[in-house]
N, C-alpha and C positions, 0 to 999 in steps of 0.2 A: 540486398542493398541496391542492385542494378534496377530492379523493377520499380522501386520508389523513385529513383533518379530519372528513369524513362518517363514516368508520370510527371515529374517536375519539369523536365524539358518540354514535353508536349503541352502542358497546361500553361506555362509561363512565357515561353520563348516569343510568342507572337504579340504579347500584350504587356510585357514588363521590362523591355530593354532599357538599359541605363543610358543616360545622356552620353553623347559622343565623347565629351571630355573625360568622362569617368570610365569609358568602356575599355580603353586599351592603352593606358599610359605605360611607358617603358618600365619593366621590372615589377609590375604589380603582381602580387601573390594571390594564390587561390583564396586564402582567408580574407584578404582585402576585397576581392571581388564578391565573395559571399556576403560580407558585411554590407557592401554598397548595395547589392541587390536587396538584401533584407530591408534596408532603410527605405527603398522605394515601395516596398510591399506592406509596411507596417500599418498603414491606414486602409489597406485593402484586404480585409479578413479572409475571404475565400482563397485568394492567391497566396496569402501568407500561410494559410493552413496547408496548401500543397507543398510549399517550401519546407515547412516544419515537419510535415509527415515524413519526408524523405531524410531529414536530418538525423544523424546518429545521436542517441540520447543516453548512452552509457548504461545507467542502472536505475532500477525502481526499488528503493530500499524500504518503502513503507506500503505494504500491499497485503491485505487480509485475503486469504484464499477464498473464504466463503463469500466475500463481498465482490469478487471479481466477475463471476458470470452475470450476464444480463437476465432479467426476468423471463424473457422469451426462452432462454436456454434451460432454465429451471423447469418451465412448463413443458418443454419438449422432453426433458429427461423424465419428468413425472409421468408423461404419457407412455414413454417406453417401458417404464417400470410398473405400470398398472396402478398408479396412485390416483388420488381423487382431488378434486377441487371443491372446497367448502364454500358454497355461495354466501352463507351468512357471515362466516368469519373472514372470507376472502383470504384463504390460506390453503396451502397444499397439505393434505392429510392422508394417512394410510387408509387402506380399504378395510372392510367392504364399503362401497360408496352408497350408503343409505342417505336419503334426503335429510338435510339440504345439500348434501354432497353429491357430486356427479363425477363419472370417470373423466380424468384429464385427457384420455385418449379418444373420447367420443366426438371427434371432429369439432373441438371447442372453438377453433378460429372461425369456422363457418356456421356451425349449428347455434352457437351462442356468442357472437362477436362482442356483445356488450359485456358479458361476464369476462371474456378474455381480456378486454380492455381494462376492466376494473382490476383484474388480477395483476396486470403489469403495473398499474398504479400502486397497488397494495404491496408489491414485492420490490418497489423502488421508490425513488423520490421524484419520479417523472411529473406527477400531477402538481407537487409542490413547486417544482422548478418552473412549471408553466403558469403558476399563479392560481391553480385550482385548489380549493380546500384549505387555504392558508388560515382562515378563521377557525377551522375545525381542529387542525393539528399543525404544530410547528414543524419546521424542517428537522429540528433536533429529534423530536418524538417520532416523526415518520421514519427517519433514517434508522433509528435503533429498533423500531417495531418490526422492520422487515425480516430480521434474521429468524425469529421464531416461525414466521409464516412460510419460509422455504426450508426450514431445518429438516423436515422429513425426507426431502429429496437430497439435500446437501450431505447428510450423514452417510449416504450410500453412493456418493458421486465423487469421491476424492480424485480418482484418476481422470474423470471427465473434467473436473474443475481445474486440475493441473494442466491438462491439454488446452483448456480454454484460456488460462492465464498465459501460457507460453505462446499461443496463437496471437493473442492481443499484443503481447510484448514484441513479437516478431513484426507485426504489422506497423508498430510504432518505432521500429528500429531501436529497441531496447535490448541489449545483449545479455544483461544479468539482472536477476530478480531475487529478492529475499522475501519469501512468502511466510506470513504468520499462519501457522497451522499446528494443531495438536493432534495426537493420535487417540484412538479408542483405548489403547493400553494405558495411556497417561490418565485419561478420564476415570477409568475404573480404579487405578491406583489411588488417585486423589480422593475418590469417594470413600474407599476403604480406610485410607490413612487419615482422612478427616474425622473418623470416629475415635481416633486416639487422642488422649489428653494433649493439649497444646499449652505451653507456658512461654509467654513472650519474654519472661525474665531468664529463661533457660532454653534458648533455641538449640543449643548443642544436645541437651537431653531430649528435646522434642524430636530432633532429627534421628537420634539413636533409636527411638521407639519405632520409627517408620522405615528406617534404612534396610532392615533385613528383607522386606518384601519388594525392594526396588529392582534387584538384578533381573529376575525373569520378566518383569514389566518392561524394563529397558530393552531387553532382547526382542520382546514382542513389538515394541514401538519401532525399532529399527526395521523389522520385517514388514510392518505396515507401510513405512515410508518407501521401502524398496518396491513393494507391490503397487503402490500408488504410481511411482515412476514407471514401472513396467506397463501398467495399464495405459498411461498417457503415451508412452512410446508406441504401444500397439495401435492406439487410436490415430496417432499421427504418422504411422508407418516409418518410424525412425530406423535408420540403418538399412533402408530399402531404397530402390531407385525412385519411388514415389514419395520419399520423405518430405513432410511439410516443413515450412520455415521455422515453426516453433521448436523443432528438434535441435536447432542450433542455439537456442536460448539457454544459458546456464542458470540453473535454479538451485537455491539453497533455502533453508528454513529457519525461522525463529520460533522457538517454543515459548509459550506464554502462560501467565496466570490470569485468572478472571477476578478482578478486584472487587466485584460485588459479592463474592462468596464469603462464607465464614472464615475467620482467621486460620483455623486448622487446615482448611482446604486450600487456601491461598498458599500457605506455607508448604504443603505437600506438593502443590503444582510447581512452585519455584524450586523445591528440592529436586524434583524429577527433571525439570527443564534444564537446570544447571548440569546435572549428571548426564543427561542425554547429549547436551552440547559438547561436553568434555569427551564423550565416548564415540559419537557418531559424526563423521566429517560432513554429512549432509546437513546437520543442524549447526549453525554458525553463531547463534546467539540466543538471548532471552529477552522477553518483553513482558509488560503487564498491561492489560487491555480492559475494555468496557468503559462506560461513561464515567468520566472523572468527576462529574458533578453528582453522581448517584449518592444516595444517603450513606451507604456502607463505604463507598470509595472515599467520600469526604471525611467521614468519621475515622476511618482506619488508615488514612493516607500516611501518617507518620509511622505507623506500625509496618505498613507495606515497605516503606523506604528502609526501615531497620532490617526487615527480612532481606531485601536486596543487598544491603551492605554486608549482612552476615554471610550470605552465600557468595558474594563477590570476594570476600576475604578468603573463603575456603576454595574457591575456583577462580583464581586471579586471571587465568588466561581466557575465560569465557567472557565474551563481549555482551554488553547490555545496551539495548535501545529502549528507552522508557517513554511511554505516552505521558506527557507532562505539559501542563499549560494549555490543554484543549478546553479552554474556558473563556468566557467573556463577561464583562460587567452586566449585571442584571440576571444572568443565569445562576449565579451563586452570590452570596454576600461578599463584600470587598475583602474580608479577611482571608477568604479561600483563594484569592488571586495573588497573594503576597509572596508565596515561597515555594510553590510546588516545583517549579523548574529548578530552583536552587537546591532543593532537597534531593531531587533526582540526580543532579550533577554530583552532589556530595555522596550519594549512595554508590557512585561508580559508573554512571551512564556514560557511554562513549558517544551516543547520539540521543537527541531529544526528538520525540514525535510530536509534531504540531507546534508547541511553544508559542501559541497565539497570544497569551496574556503577559508576555515578557515585560511590557511597559508598565504593568501594575506591580511587578516584583519589587520588594524592598531593595533599595540600592541597585536598581537595574543596570546602571553603568558598570558597577563593579562585577556583577554577574556576567554581563556581556564580555567584559575584558577577560574574565576567567575562562569563559567558553572559547574565546578567540585564542587565548594563550594555550589552552589545553587541546585545541583542534577538535572541539566537540561540535559536531555538525547538527543542524536542525533540518528535519524532514518536513518540507513545506508542502501542504496539501490544499491548494487554492480553492478548488471546487468544493471539497469537503468542508473547509472552513466557512465558505459562503453559505452552504446548505444548512449545516448543523448549528453554526454560531452566528450567522449573519454578518461575518467579518470579511470584507473584500476591499479592493481598491486601495485608496489612501489610508484606510483604517487598518489594513493588514500590516504586520510588523516586518515583512520581508525586507523592506528598505532599511529598517533599523538594524536588523541583523547584518546586512551587507555593509552598512556604514561602519559598524563596529568591528568588522573583520571576522565575524563568525562564519564558518563554512555553512553553506546552504545547499540542499539538494531538492529537486522537485520529485514528487511521487504521487501515486494515484489514490492511495488509501483503500477505497472500496469502489472501484470504477464502475462495476455493474449496478450497484445500488444507486450511485450518484449519476449514472448515465453519462459518464465521461470517458476519457482515455488519456494516455500520457501526452499525446500531441496537443490535446486541449489544454493540459496544464502548462505546456510551453507557450501555447497561444495566449493564454491568460497572463502569463508572466510578461509577455511582450506588449500586449494591448492594454492591460490594466495596471501593470507595475513598471512599464517603461524600460524593460530590459532589452539590451541590444543583442546582436548576433554573438558578439564576443562574450557577453555576459552569459548567454545560454550555453555557449560552447564550454565556458569555464564550469558551469553547473554540471554539464554532462561529464566532464572530467572529474569533478568533485564526487559524483556518484560512485565512480570506480574507486577513487582514492579513499572514500570512507566506507566502502563495503567491508563486511566482515570475512574477507577472503584470507587464505594463506598468502604469504609474500610471493610464492611462485605463481599461484593462480592470478594474483593481482598484476604481476608483471606481464603475463599473457593477455590479461584483459586490457591493460593499458595499450599494449602493442596492437591489439585488435581494434580498439577504439580509434587510435591515431591513424591506422590504415583506412578505416571507414571514413574518417574525416578527410583524409587525403583524396580518396576516391570521390566523395561527395563534392568537394570544392574543385577538384580537377574537372569533373563533368560539367560544372557550372561554367568554368572558363572555356571549355571546349564548345559549349552551347552558345558562347558569345553573348551573354546577357549584358 
């Protein structure tokens, strides 16, 4: 926390002092001073970035582990592991590196800088964000195309990815992260279980057929998660004098189902995810992911919600955060915009991921009132929503949710793919959505309030966040802004 505040003081003290009348009235509090300073910086983006970088941000509750590393990190790991870069497919591939592939380790940045540059664009949305290639590939398609391209290195880099995620969170003063991550044990279980007959009319019977194979897979999954954390701890020197800042970031996991899979596989993934969350304290909830506008996702949406409701009834203590409403007019026919969020809420979701199409929902006011009444938070991903859906600024429903009293949190989604970070999400909330310092502080608190923690862990997290805010705001006062 102190390093960020030192940067804040150094970068802003000489050029952003408040007017004399606002600088030192009797009895002014740290939060008032921070809010007043924020107001002077909101039209000065670089200075505002420095302020927000050092600001405590609570939690990141919508973060896909595979989407967190930047392309440069994946290429570096591919080089370390002897993988290849396919010049034609612009993808990382396994060896041997026969043409058109070449070794990722063979001085790619200097020997073939053009290929290296193309690879960064292929593994992220950088080119799309810069306005390159928009006619060839939409932001939506480019975003979702990246994952297969870096999969060969991602599947062998769980510990490295976790260390990367913790490092980024620490740099943004995020203290708690819920990462969406599955294990190899779950994948193998779901493949095998997916071969069993599945009957949507008899989910209890379908579960009984696959349940006997679950216990050893659950044990293996727990061991994988522990090994991933141990590797990240080793990489970041946790518990040692040279421990990196990421060691202090508290990480938990959300297990998920892939909604573009066949029904039997989705059912098996959800069965495993709920059982793992009930068994392993490192896994705090369940989600369902992949493009909501995909042909299988759209056709099977009601079935998937019925599965969630089935397992929610059997595991009532397991929390659900459901991707729902990550849609926009034109991406899908209007009928697909009318009820996805409402059905996710009805299935038992405690949080909604994205929720962008809320204004298209049938009786949106009643749904918003239900979410506010039920304290069902929305995970807002401003950069992702802009890149994938083209929804930003006044077209984004953030203001609608806040006006209705629905809790909102800011999150990164896939910060490496989107070339963003949590500070940028707060920056966009301020500059594009008009949020004030107190609004952002409330959102940081909301992140902790709506995290899937135990009550005891949440109490500790709240105390830590409030202490960080007190330090942050006190340092501003002492700097005499």
